[in-house]
C-alpha positions in Angstrom: 0.0 0.1 0.0 1.3 3.4 -1.0 1.6 6.3 1.4 0.0 9.4 0.1 2.0 12.6 0.0 0.7 15.5 1.9 -0.9 17.3 -1.2 -2.8 14.2 -2.2 -4.1 13.8 1.4 -5.3 17.4 1.5 -6.7 17.1 -1.9 -8.6 14.0 -0.8 -9.9 16.0 2.4 -10.7 19.1 0.4 -13.1 17.4 -2.1 -15.9 16.6 0.1 -15.9 20.0 1.8 -16.3 21.8 -1.7 -18.6 19.2 -2.8 -20.8 20.2 0.3 -20.7 23.7 -0.8 -23.1 23.3 -3.7 -26.4 24.9 -3.4 -28.4 21.8 -3.0 -26.4 20.7 -0.1 -26.2 24.1 1.6 -30.1 24.3 1.1 -30.5 21.1 3.0 -27.9 21.8 5.7 -28.4 25.5 6.6 -31.6 26.8 5.1 -34.0 23.9 5.7 -36.2 26.2 8.0 -36.9 28.6 5.5 -40.7 29.1 4.6 -40.2 28.2 0.9 -37.9 25.8 -1.0 -37.4 28.6 -3.7 -36.3 31.1 -1.1 -33.8 28.4 0.7 -32.3 27.5 -2.8 -31.8 31.2 -3.7 -30.0 31.8 -0.2 -28.0 28.5 -0.7 -27.0 29.8 -4.2 -26.1 33.1 -2.8 -23.7 31.6 -0.1 -22.2 29.1 -2.7 -21.4 32.0 -5.1 -20.0 34.0 -2.3 -17.7 31.1 -1.2 -16.6 30.3 -4.7 -15.5 34.1 -5.1 -13.6 33.9 -1.8 -12.3 30.5 -2.3 -10.7 31.7 -5.9 -9.2 34.5 -4.5 -8.1 33.1 -1.1 -4.5 31.9 -2.2 -3.8 35.5 -3.6 -4.7 36.9 -0.2 -2.5 34.9 1.6 0.5 35.9 -0.8 -0.4 39.5 -0.5 -1.3 40.1 3.3 0.3 37.0 5.0 -1.3 34.2 6.8 -2.1 35.8 10.0 -3.8 38.8 8.7 -5.6 36.7 6.2 -7.1 34.2 8.7 -7.8 37.3 10.8 -9.6 39.0 8.2 -11.7 35.6 7.8 -12.3 35.6 11.7 -13.4 39.0 11.6 -15.9 38.9 8.7 -17.0 35.3 9.6 -18.1 36.6 13.2 -19.6 39.9 11.9 -23.0 38.2 11.0 -23.4 36.6 14.3 -22.7 39.7 16.4 -25.0 42.0 14.1 -28.1 43.0 16.2 -31.3 41.2 14.9 -32.7 44.4 13.5 -30.1 45.8 11.3 -31.2 49.3 10.0 -29.8 48.1 6.4 -31.5 44.8 6.3 -35.0 44.4 7.5 -35.3 40.7 6.6 -34.2 38.7 9.6 -34.6 35.3 7.5 -31.2 36.3 6.0 -29.3 35.9 9.3 -27.7 32.5 9.4 -25.2 31.3 11.9 -22.8 30.9 8.9 -21.4 33.0 5.9 -18.7 32.5 3.3 -15.7 33.6 5.6 -16.5 31.5 8.4 -17.1 28.3 6.2 -13.8 28.8 4.3 -12.0 29.2 7.7 -13.3 26.2 9.0 -12.5 24.2 5.8 -9.0 25.6 6.0 -8.6 24.7 9.6 -9.8 21.1 8.9 -7.5 20.7 6.1 -4.5 22.0 8.2 -5.3 19.6 11.0 -3.3 16.6 11.5 -2.6 13.7 14.0 -0.7 16.2 16.5 -2.7 19.3 15.9 -6.6 19.4 15.6 -7.8 23.0 14.8 -11.0 24.9 14.8 -11.2 28.6 13.6 -10.1 30.0 16.8 -7.2 27.6 17.8 -5.7 28.1 14.0 -5.4 31.7 14.4 -4.0 31.2 17.8 -1.4 28.7 16.6 -0.4 31.1 13.8 0.1 34.1 16.1 2.3 32.1 18.5 4.3 30.2 15.8 7.9 31.0 15.3 9.4 32.1 12.1 10.2 28.6 10.7 6.8 27.2 12.0 4.9 30.3 10.6 6.4 29.6 7.2 5.5 25.9 7.2 1.9 26.9 8.2 1.7 29.3 5.5 3.1 26.7 2.8 0.5 24.3 3.9 -2.4 27.0 4.1 -1.1 27.9 0.6 -1.5 24.0 -0.6 -4.8 23.7 1.2 -6.3 26.8 -0.4 -5.1 25.7 -3.7 -7.1 22.4 -3.3 -10.1 24.3 -2.4 -9.7 26.9 -5.3 -9.2 23.9 -7.6 -12.1 22.0 -6.5 -14.3 25.2 -6.4 -13.5 25.8 -10.2 -14.7 22.3 -10.9 -17.8 21.7 -8.5 -19.2 25.2 -8.1 -20.9 27.0 -10.8 -20.0 30.5 -11.6 -22.5 33.3 -12.6 -21.2 33.0 -16.3 -22.1 29.3 -16.2 -25.6 29.9 -14.9 -26.0 32.4 -17.7 -25.0 29.9 -20.5 -27.2 27.2 -19.1 -30.3 29.5 -18.8 -29.9 30.7 -22.6 
């Protein structure tokens, strides 16, 4: 039996994570309590499209801003919707409030992909680990995060529809 290299293991773990980001899976998992299936599907499609955009840009974000700042960004944006008051003056539709958004989901996926036998991460413990890492460990975490985000990006391109693809299918 052959041992898989790190990138193969990461790719094998990334596929089911991105597959669950398809609108039909999201609808069943996060929007099943909506009053209509049509509304739930639209919300799921919106979340899927936002995740797609973020996942496609994520490796560049790490390269431009660094791993610590990029993870901090995801944490800040991921917790934003949970901490907003129920009645936001800009958004009166309370049903749009979910406990997850694209930033939090991507952060969870990244934490899962970077976890191994010795280190099990969630979104907060991953950020703590990055902040406490010495230079060599930070560089290794950055390399692994780039590998993980590249896997997520690759599968996102393959599995999640873009707006252009939807437009072509409707013609």
